[in-house]
N, C-alpha and C positions, 0 to 999 in steps of 0.2 A: 311658651305652648310649645310642645313636640308636635312636630309634623312627619305623619307618617311617611315610612319609605315605600316606595311605589309596590317594590316586592313583597312586602308584608300586607298589601290591601286584601287580597283574599283570605289570608288566614286570620285576619282580624275579624271577620265576619262568621268565626266558628264559635260554638259554646264552650267557654273557660271557666276556670275554676271561681274566678269572680262574679261570676253569675251573670256572664252575658248571654241574652238569646240572640240567633241571628235567622235571617230568612232572605234568600235569593229570589231576584225577580224571573218570573217566568219567561219573559224575553229580554234579553239585554240590548242597551243602548248601542248606538255606533261603537264600534270597538276601538277605533281610532280617536273617540273623545277621550280627554285626560279624565280620571276619577279625582272627584273633591269629597273629603270628609268634614261632614258638620255635625257639631255635636250642641244637643241642648238639655237643660234641665229646666225645674219649674220657679217658682216664687222664693226669693231670696229676702231677708229682713233681718236687721241686726237690732230688734230691740230686745230688754229684759235679759234672760241668760245669754242669748248670743252676744249681746254687747260685751260681755266680759271676755269672748275668743278673742276681740279685736286686741288685748293686751299682746298678743304676738299675729298680726295680721299673716303673717307667713305661713302659718298653721291653721287660720281659722276653720277653713273646711275640711282640716281632717285628712284622712288616707283617701277619702273619696275623691278628692283633686287629682290625683293620678289618673282615674277614670274621666273626671271632665276633662282635662284640659288634654285628651288624646284625640287627637283631629287636627284639622285645617283651620276651622275657626268654631269657635263657642259662644253661643246664648243664653243669657238669662234672664227672667223676669225681675228688675230691682224693686221690690214692693214699699220702697220708702225714699224719701227726700234724704240727702247727705248735707247737713246743715247744722247751724248752731244759731240760726238766725230765723227771722219772720214771726209771723203770729199765727197761732193754730187755727184752722178752719173749723167752723161750726159743724162737726159731725162726730159720729160714735167713737169711731177708731183713727188715732191720730198718731202717727210713726214718725221717726226721724233717726237718722244715724249718724254718728261722728266720721271726719275725714279718713279713718283708719279703715271704712268699709271697703274703700276703692283698692288700696294695696292687698287686702285680703283676696277681693275678686282676681287681681291682677295676677297674684300668686297663686290663685287656683287654674289659672290657664282659662279666664274669661277672656275674650275679647272685645264684645259689645253687649250692651244691656239695653232692653226695652224699658222707656221710663211713659209709655201710654199706658197708663193705669189709674186706679183710682186712690192713689196714695200719692203720688209725683208733688202734688200741689197741697199735701197737710199742711205745709206753713207756708202757704201763698206764692205769689211770685219770686219773692226774696230767694224762699226755700228752693223753687225751681230753678233759678239762675245760679243760685249754689253750686246744686247739684250738676247741673250741665257744667258748668265751668270745674269743679273737681273731677269729674268722671272723665272729661278730657284732657285736662292736665296731667291725670294719673294713667293716660296711655290707652283708655277705653273708649270705644265707640257709645254715643249716646243715640239711642234709636225713639222716633214717636214723639218727641218735644221739642219746641224752638222758642227762638226770641219773637217769631211771629210765626203764621200760618206759611209762609212758604217755606220755612226751614222747618217746621213741625212734619211736614207732609214730604221731604225731601228724604230718598233713600240713604242708608249708609252702604259705601261700597268699597268693596275688595277686590282685588284681582288673583286669583289663585292658580298656578300652572297654566295661564293663560285665559281661565275661564273669569268672565266677567259677573261677579254676585253684585247684586241690589238686595238690600233687606229695608223693610218697612215695618211699622209698628202701628196698630189702631185701638184706641180704646171703646169699648161696646157697653162700659158700665154708666149707668145713667145717674149715676151719685154725682151732684155737683157737674154733669158734664156740660150744661149750656156755659155754666160761670167759668169751668178750666178750659173750655174751648180754644185753641190758638185763633186768632183772628189776624186781618191784615196789619193792624196796628197795636196788636197784644200778642204778650207771649202764652203760652198755653200747650195742650196736648193736641196730637192728630185724632180725631174722633170718628169712629165709624159711623156715626149718627149723620156726619157730613158724607152721606155716600157717594156722590158725585165727584165730591173732592179726591175722597177715599180711592174709588174705583180708576178716577183720571191717574192719580198718582202711580196706581199699579201698572195701567197701560202705559205710562210714559216710561217706566222702569223697565218694561216689556219689551219697548222698542229699542232700547239701547243697551241691553243687558243678556249674557246668557242664562242667567239662572235668577229667578226672582222668590224671594222669602220674605214671608209675612208673619209678623207676630202679633196676632190679635189677643186682647184682654176681653174675656167674654165669658157668657155661661151664668148657670145659676148655681151661687155657692153650696156645696154639698150635695150636689146633682152629678150623679158619675155619668150619666148620660147625656150629651148636647140638647140643648134646648133648639126650639124652632128659629131662633134668631140666630144663633151659630150656625145652624144647618143651612140657612139663606145667605147668610154673608158670606160662607165658605164656598158656596156656589156661584155667588157673584165674583168674589175673586179669584177664582179660577177662571171662570169667563173672561176675565179681564187680563188675565196671563201669569196668573201666580201658578208657579212648581211646588212649594213647600210651605205649608201653612202649620204652624205650632204655636199653641195659645196656651194662656194660663187664666186664674182668678177663680175656677170654682174650687180651690183646697183641696181637691180629691184627684186621681188619676181618671182621667177620660178616656174614650175610644182612639186609637190611632192604626192608619192603614193608607190603603189606595183609593181615592175616589176619581175615577175615571184615569187619566192620566197625571193627575196631580198626585200628592202625598198630604194627608190631614193628620195632625194630632192635636186632637181638642183640648188637651190638657195634661200636664205633667206633674200635678199635686206641689205640695211643699217642699222645698229642697233642703233649704238652711232656714230655719224656723223659729220664732222666739217663743210659741207657746205648745202646749199639747193638742191645740185645736179643737173647734167646736162639733166637729162630725166624727167622733171617734167610731169605730177605729180607725176609718178611712182617710184621715186629716194628715197623718204619720205615714201614710205609703206613698212613696213618688219612685223617681227613678231618673236616670241619664237615658236618653234617647241619641245614639247615633247612625246617622243617614250616609251612606256612600250613595253618589250621585254622579251619572255619567251622562254629560249632555244634559237635558232637561228631566232625566228620568232618575227616580230613587231605585237604585238597582241591589240594593241592600240596606237591610235596618238590625240595629242591635238594641236591644233594652236591658239596661245594667238596673235592678231593682236596687232600691235603697228604703231605709225608714229613716225618720226623725230620731235621734238619740236623746236621753237626757239633758245633753248640753246645747240641744238646738241642731247638733252637725249632723249630716246625714251619714249614715253606716250602710256600706255597700253589704248586701245579703249574698250570701253564699249557699251551697249545697242544697238540701230538699228545701229550705225556707225560698232560695230563690226560684227554685223551680214552682212552688206554689205561686208565687208573686208574679213570675212570668205567665203563669196560665191564668190567673186572674186578670192581669192587663189583656192577654189578648182575648178573653172572653167579654172584655167591653167593648171591641169593634162590633159586635153584633148590634146594640141599639143605636150604634152610630153611625150605621148602614155604609161602613168603611169595607173594603176587601182586602185580603192578606198580600204584601209584596209576592209572596210566592204561593201558589197554590198548594205545594207540599207541606206548608206549615203546620 
């Protein structure tokens, strides 16, 4: 991944021909604090047409990889186990990907993936174990899953320019939630439904970290406005000490903006995706969210709109198409009950 030079940090927040939108915070954090750039995209899956892209993992994400990898740390939701073993779970949609998925993610600039979702155990605990091992062996962080509850609820940690960053992930999807939940003696996922444990993990991260990021898997599929469970959990995460919350699962874009002193993006849609989607035309619309953080405050945000192409790859929108996409994304903030990072947006 390319780490931005400090001298370019402010320039990167300007609107570019690649279709980036930016807004500046009305009040700056302490000027002495170093800036960190965090980049996020939505759901990634390697079934069907996307599997063909793994013939050349280095190019699987196409030109959008340039935007995805531009920052200090990059995160996506990996909506599939990476395994050739295990037994399929009794559910409607069951996914899995070849090992080439991991070098494809790495080549696209991804640093860590959330596994706290309703597909990571599609091929049981054997599939989950394979996924965690393959992801970590490939040099990526695996967040929100573990060999037991202790590991599943542990944050993934990195230090960037002296800023101690902790990242956690929780699934709020009820499909097989009890069966897939990590236990003291059982591998599984970190679940939002175990609210006390989830919030305790955030509070613990807050105590010894400068910046706390949470990646929830939540919401009603196809609904562009967050539901009550999402909003309630976001409020609880913020009260526990979360600074940045970026979710997934609805398969459509949901609103993003400031909630008090924290930043919440409820959903970033389908980024690299196997199908044309169930919620046309919205399920093909997605984007890359790039946040500039100083101290605990998001001081700038960029949204790079994308659309899923016929190959399943994300295509970065430009020109008037990007302008419309950015306006649509901004409009989702209202029903999410969020504020702009800048009052001048």
